[in-house]
C-alpha positions as CSV (number, residue, x, y, z in Angstrom):
1,M,0.8,11.2,-13.1
2,A,1.8,10.7,-9.4
3,Y,3.5,12.6,-6.6
4,D,6.8,11.4,-5.1
5,A,6.8,13.0,-1.7
6,V,10.4,11.9,-0.9
7,G,11.8,13.6,-3.9
8,D,9.3,16.4,-3.9
9,R,8.4,15.9,-7.7
10,M,5.7,14.9,-10.1
11,L,6.2,11.8,-12.0
12,I,4.7,11.0,-15.6
13,F,5.1,7.8,-17.5
14,G,4.4,7.3,-21.4
15,G,1.8,9.3,-23.2
16,N,0.7,10.2,-26.8
17,A,3.2,12.1,-29.1
18,T,0.7,12.5,-32.0
19,S,2.0,9.8,-34.1
20,S,3.4,7.3,-31.6
21,V,3.0,6.3,-27.9
22,L,5.8,6.7,-25.3
23,N,7.3,4.7,-22.5
24,D,9.7,7.2,-20.9
25,T,9.6,8.4,-17.3
26,W,10.1,12.0,-16.4
27,G,10.1,13.8,-13.0
28,L,9.2,17.5,-12.4
29,G,11.0,18.8,-9.4
30,L,9.0,21.2,-7.2
31,S,11.7,22.5,-4.9
32,G,12.8,26.0,-6.0
33,T,12.0,26.8,-9.7
34,P,10.2,23.7,-11.2
35,S,12.4,21.9,-13.7
36,W,12.2,18.5,-15.7
37,T,14.5,15.7,-15.3
38,Q,14.0,12.4,-17.5
39,I,14.3,9.3,-15.3
40,I,16.6,6.7,-17.3
41,A,15.3,3.3,-16.2
42,G,16.2,0.0,-17.5
43,N,13.7,-2.7,-18.7
44,A,11.0,-0.3,-19.4
45,P,7.3,-1.5,-20.0
46,P,5.9,-1.4,-23.7
47,P,4.9,2.0,-24.8
48,R,1.4,3.1,-24.0
49,Q,-1.0,6.0,-23.3
50,D,-3.8,6.7,-20.6
51,A,-2.1,4.3,-18.2
52,T,-3.0,4.1,-14.5
53,V,-0.1,5.5,-12.5
54,A,0.2,5.5,-8.6
55,Y,2.9,6.1,-6.1
56,D,3.8,3.4,-3.4
57,A,5.4,5.4,-0.5
58,T,6.5,2.2,1.4
59,R,8.5,0.7,-1.4
60,R,9.3,4.3,-3.0
61,A,8.1,3.1,-6.2
62,L,5.9,4.0,-9.3
63,I,3.1,1.7,-10.3
64,V,1.8,1.5,-13.6
65,F,-1.2,-0.7,-14.8
66,A,-2.9,-1.1,-18.3
67,G,-3.3,1.7,-21.0
68,R,-3.3,1.2,-24.6
69,A,-1.0,1.5,-27.6
70,L,-1.6,3.7,-30.6
71,A,-4.4,1.6,-32.2
72,L,-7.8,2.2,-30.6
73,D,-8.4,-1.6,-29.9
74,S,-4.9,-2.3,-28.4
75,W,-5.7,-2.2,-24.7
76,R,-3.0,-3.6,-22.1
77,D,-3.5,-5.4,-18.9
78,D,-0.1,-5.7,-17.7
79,A,1.3,-4.1,-14.3
80,W,4.8,-2.8,-13.5
81,M,6.8,-1.2,-10.8
82,L,9.5,1.2,-11.1
83,G,11.9,1.3,-7.9
84,L,12.9,5.0,-7.6
85,D,16.0,4.1,-5.6
86,S,17.3,1.5,-8.3
87,N,15.6,3.1,-11.5
88,V,14.9,-0.4,-12.6
89,W,11.5,-1.6,-13.9
90,S,10.1,-5.0,-13.0
91,E,6.9,-6.6,-14.2
92,F,4.3,-8.1,-11.7
93,R,3.1,-11.5,-12.3
94,P,-0.1,-11.5,-10.2
95,A,-1.9,-14.2,-9.1
96,G,-6.0,-14.3,-9.5
97,A,-8.1,-13.3,-12.5
98,A,-6.8,-10.0,-14.0
99,P,-9.3,-7.4,-14.5
100,G,-8.8,-7.1,-18.2
101,G,-7.2,-4.5,-20.5
102,R,-8.4,-1.0,-20.4
103,S,-7.2,2.8,-20.6
104,G,-8.1,5.9,-18.6
105,A,-8.9,4.1,-15.5
106,A,-8.5,5.9,-12.1
107,G,-6.0,4.6,-9.6
108,V,-4.4,5.2,-6.3
109,F,-2.2,3.3,-3.9
110,D,-3.8,2.2,-0.5
111,P,-0.9,2.1,1.9
112,V,-2.7,0.6,4.7
113,R,-3.5,-2.6,2.8
114,E,-0.4,-2.3,0.4
115,R,-2.5,-2.4,-2.9
116,L,-3.3,-0.5,-6.0
117,M,-7.1,0.4,-6.1
118,V,-8.4,0.7,-9.8
119,F,-11.8,2.1,-10.8
120,G,-13.4,2.1,-14.3
121,G,-11.8,3.1,-17.6
122,E,-12.4,2.0,-21.2
123,S,-12.0,-1.4,-22.6
124,L,-13.1,-3.3,-25.8
125,E,-16.5,-3.7,-24.1
126,G,-17.0,-0.1,-23.6
127,L,-16.8,2.1,-20.4
128,R,-16.2,0.3,-17.1
129,G,-17.4,0.9,-13.7
130,D,-15.8,-1.8,-11.7
131,V,-13.4,-1.6,-8.7
132,T,-10.4,-4.0,-8.4
133,A,-7.2,-4.2,-6.5
134,L,-3.6,-5.4,-7.1
135,S,-2.4,-6.5,-3.8
136,L,1.4,-6.3,-3.2
137,S,1.5,-7.7,0.2
138,G,3.1,-11.2,0.4
139,G,3.0,-11.5,-3.5
140,A,1.0,-9.6,-6.1
141,A,-2.5,-10.8,-6.7
142,W,-5.6,-9.3,-8.3
143,C,-8.8,-9.2,-6.1
144,A,-12.1,-7.8,-7.5
145,Q,-13.8,-5.4,-5.0
146,L,-17.5,-5.2,-4.4
147,P,-18.1,-2.0,-2.5
148,A,-21.4,-1.4,-0.8
149,G,-23.8,1.5,-1.6
150,A,-24.7,3.6,-4.8
151,S,-21.9,3.0,-7.4
152,P,-20.6,5.6,-9.8
153,T,-21.7,5.3,-13.4
154,A,-19.2,3.7,-15.9
155,R,-16.5,6.3,-16.9
156,R,-12.9,7.1,-18.0
157,W,-10.5,9.8,-17.0
158,S,-11.8,10.3,-13.3
159,S,-9.7,11.1,-10.4
160,L,-9.1,8.8,-7.3
161,V,-7.3,10.1,-4.2
162,Y,-6.5,8.6,-0.8
163,D,-7.5,10.3,2.5
164,G,-4.8,9.0,5.0
165,I,-6.4,10.4,8.1
166,A,-9.8,9.0,7.6
167,D,-8.7,5.7,5.7
168,R,-11.0,6.4,2.8
169,M,-10.9,7.2,-1.0
170,F,-12.7,10.0,-3.2
171,L,-13.6,9.4,-6.8
172,F,-14.2,12.7,-8.7
173,G,-15.7,13.4,-12.1
174,G,-14.5,11.7,-15.4
175,T,-16.2,11.3,-18.8
176,D,-19.0,9.0,-19.8
177,S,-20.2,8.4,-23.4
178,N,-21.6,11.8,-23.8
179,H,-20.7,14.1,-20.9
180,D,-18.0,15.3,-18.8
181,L,-18.8,14.7,-15.0
182,S,-18.3,16.5,-11.8
183,D,-19.9,14.1,-9.3
184,L,-18.1,13.0,-6.1
185,F,-18.0,9.6,-4.5
186,E,-16.6,8.4,-1.1
187,L,-15.1,4.7,-1.2
188,S,-14.2,2.7,1.6
189,P,-10.9,0.8,0.6
190,A,-11.9,-2.1,2.9
191,G,-14.5,-3.3,0.6
192,G,-14.7,-6.5,-1.4
193,L,-14.8,-10.2,-0.7
194,A,-11.2,-10.3,0.5
195,I,-9.7,-11.3,3.9
196,D,-7.7,-8.5,5.5
197,G,-5.9,-9.3,8.6
198,V,-3.1,-7.7,10.6
199,V,-1.1,-8.9,13.6
200,D,-1.1,-6.6,16.9
201,P,1.4,-5.9,18.4
202,P,3.5,-6.4,15.2
203,G,6.1,-9.0,15.3
204,T,4.4,-11.1,18.0
205,G,3.1,-13.7,15.6
206,T,1.8,-14.5,12.1
207,F,-1.7,-14.4,10.5
208,T,-2.5,-16.9,7.7
209,V,-5.6,-17.8,5.5
210,L,-6.5,-21.1,4.0
211,P,-7.0,-21.4,1.0
212,P,-4.3,-18.7,0.5
213,D,-6.3,-17.1,-2.3
214,R,-6.4,-13.3,-2.5
215,C,-10.2,-13.3,-3.5
216,H,-12.8,-15.5,-1.9
217,A,-16.3,-16.2,-3.2
218,A,-19.3,-15.5,-1.0
219,G,-20.2,-18.7,0.9
220,E,-16.7,-20.1,0.5
221,P,-15.5,-21.6,3.8
222,V,-12.0,-20.1,4.8
223,T,-9.8,-20.9,7.9
224,L,-7.9,-18.2,9.9
225,R,-4.7,-19.5,11.6
226,A,-2.8,-17.3,14.2
227,T,0.8,-18.6,14.9
228,P,2.5,-16.9,18.0
229,A,6.2,-16.0,18.0
230,P,8.2,-17.4,20.7
231,G,7.3,-15.9,24.2
232,Y,3.8,-15.0,23.0
233,R,0.3,-16.6,23.1
234,F,-2.7,-15.9,20.9
235,L,-5.6,-14.0,22.5
236,K,-8.4,-13.4,20.1
237,W,-9.8,-12.1,16.6
238,D,-10.8,-8.6,17.0
239,G,-13.9,-7.9,14.9
240,L,-15.0,-11.6,14.7
241,G,-15.8,-12.0,18.3
242,S,-13.8,-15.2,18.7
243,S,-10.8,-16.7,20.3
244,Q,-11.0,-20.0,18.6
245,N,-7.7,-20.8,16.8
246,P,-7.8,-22.0,14.1
247,L,-11.1,-20.4,13.1
248,T,-13.2,-21.5,10.2
249,L,-15.8,-19.1,8.8
250,T,-18.1,-18.6,5.8
251,P,-17.9,-15.1,4.9
252,A,-20.7,-13.4,2.9
253,G,-18.6,-10.4,2.2
254,H,-15.2,-8.6,3.1
255,V,-13.7,-9.9,6.3
256,A,-11.3,-7.6,8.4
257,T,-9.8,-8.7,11.6
258,V,-6.8,-8.2,14.0
259,A,-5.1,-11.3,15.4
260,R,-4.2,-10.2,18.9
261,F,-1.0,-11.8,20.8
262,A,0.2,-11.1,24.3
263,P,3.4,-11.9,26.0
264,I,3.5,-15.1,28.0
265,A,6.1,-13.3,30.5
266,T,5.4,-10.3,32.3
267,S,7.6,-8.1,30.1
268,V,7.8,-8.1,26.3
269,E,10.7,-10.1,25.2
270,V,11.6,-10.0,21.5
271,A,14.3,-12.4,20.3
272,M,16.8,-10.5,18.4
273,S,16.4,-11.7,14.7
274,G,19.8,-10.1,13.6
275,R,18.9,-6.5,12.7
276,G,15.8,-4.5,12.1
277,I,12.6,-3.7,13.8
278,D,11.6,-6.1,16.4
279,A,8.4,-4.4,17.9
280,V,6.7,-1.3,17.7
281,I,4.4,-0.8,21.0
282,P,1.7,0.1,21.4
283,N,0.0,0.0,18.1
284,P,-2.5,1.7,17.7
285,T,-0.9,4.6,19.6
286,S,-2.3,7.8,21.1
287,G,0.9,9.7,21.0
288,A,3.9,7.8,22.6
289,L,5.5,5.0,20.6
290,S,8.3,2.6,21.5
291,V,10.3,1.4,18.6
292,Q,12.4,-1.8,19.5
293,W,15.1,-2.6,17.2
294,S,18.3,-4.6,17.1
295,L,21.8,-4.8,15.3
296,A,23.8,-8.0,15.1
297,R,26.9,-5.8,14.8
298,E,27.9,-2.3,15.0
299,G,26.9,-0.1,11.9
300,A,25.2,2.8,10.6
301,V,21.5,3.3,11.2
302,K,18.6,5.4,10.1
303,L,15.2,5.3,11.8
304,V,12.5,7.6,10.5
305,V,8.7,8.0,10.6
306,L,6.8,8.5,7.4
307,D,3.5,9.6,6.6
308,V,1.5,7.7,3.9
309,A,2.9,9.9,1.2
310,G,6.4,9.0,2.0
311,R,7.3,12.3,3.7
312,E,9.6,12.2,6.7
313,V,7.7,13.2,9.8
314,A,10.3,12.5,12.4
315,R,13.9,11.3,12.4
316,L,14.6,9.0,15.4
317,E,18.1,7.7,14.8
318,S,20.8,8.5,12.4
319,G,24.3,7.5,12.9
320,V,26.5,4.7,14.0
321,Q,25.1,2.3,16.6
322,A,26.4,-0.4,18.7
323,A,25.5,-4.1,18.3
324,G,22.5,-5.3,20.4
325,R,18.9,-4.3,21.3
326,H,17.9,-0.8,21.3
327,S,14.8,1.2,22.0
328,T,13.8,4.5,20.7
329,T,10.7,6.6,21.5
330,W,8.6,8.7,19.1
331,N,6.3,11.3,20.8
332,A,3.9,12.0,18.1
333,H,2.6,15.1,20.0
334,G,5.8,16.4,21.1
335,G,8.2,19.0,19.5
336,T,7.1,21.8,17.4
337,R,4.5,20.0,15.3
338,R,1.8,17.8,16.4
339,A,1.3,14.8,14.1
340,P,-2.4,14.4,13.0
341,K,-4.0,11.1,13.5
342,G,-3.7,8.7,10.7
343,I,-1.4,6.0,9.2
344,Y,2.3,6.3,9.5
345,F,5.4,4.0,8.7
346,V,8.4,3.5,10.9
347,R,11.2,2.8,8.6
348,F,14.7,1.2,9.5
349,T,17.6,1.3,7.1
350,A,21.0,-0.2,7.9
351,E,23.7,-1.7,5.4
352,G,21.7,-4.3,3.3
353,V,18.4,-3.8,5.3
354,D,15.4,-1.7,4.6
355,T,12.3,-2.6,6.5
356,Y,9.3,-0.8,8.0
357,R,6.3,-1.3,10.2
358,R,2.8,0.4,9.9
359,V,1.5,2.4,12.8
360,A,-1.8,3.7,13.6
361,L,-1.9,7.1,15.3
362,I,-5.7,7.3,16.9
363,D,-5.6,10.6,18.7
């Protein structure tokens, strides 16, 4: 079960109907009197029960992983996405080692790193207590996570939620072989032997890792390369204490860094790529944010700010705009409601274009 904040509805997929398992999708509208509506979607996944279900607000999609058929030993390990705008299912073909079939695993979508986080469940080998992630940024890929600290015991049917303000997750309860559980754990979504990197300011360059694997073994050399966009220069790797580029390191654990760029000229000049968001400055921001965007020709534009659940926080533009470069300001602390600190997404929609940028509000 997952919550679609844009549609203000609860979503469910599949389940057990006593003598069979299902692969239908339903939404429970929560506006006014709650009411059920079946979502008729093409190319549905095979029927299953106890699947892991999560909501991806940036893609406005329902993510489904694993579960099992009616037989007790028929666990699945496939992953699917239902686009809630198109009502069409598509199956992921992730790179990396799949975590194995299971049912009753807890899952939640990490919007900052664009990945489905999965904990535990039950498989052919018994109850599980592992953590793995299905990354969707730049192509789907599995990456095993190795969080620090005391780990929860193996279990199924627990609950996993994401705290967008503090960028953390909470795991609650579940069932082990003998008992119902009521313990609570905090999990940092940044854990594991992965290389997480972002570019700041967005749109001023690119960040690549070689080899391009999603998961890296401890002691495996990796090379980080920052490539500036025209009119910009590379400054440094935040969090790594280095300005060398490319930079080769041998991580013993998870690496998180920010590739920082600066304009060569005294003013920020962003080449108009056609239409879409060119830059979001500054990022992170303590309140005022300049969204620079462009249109190749006159057309209808919608520019909004969404929270991590996909709810609209502010509408910056809505209507026909002239071709060319534009700049729109979002004052997160203005208006009748002050936006709390956390992660937000600026979403730009025009004819044939739907793009977004991640923004961190730090105060």
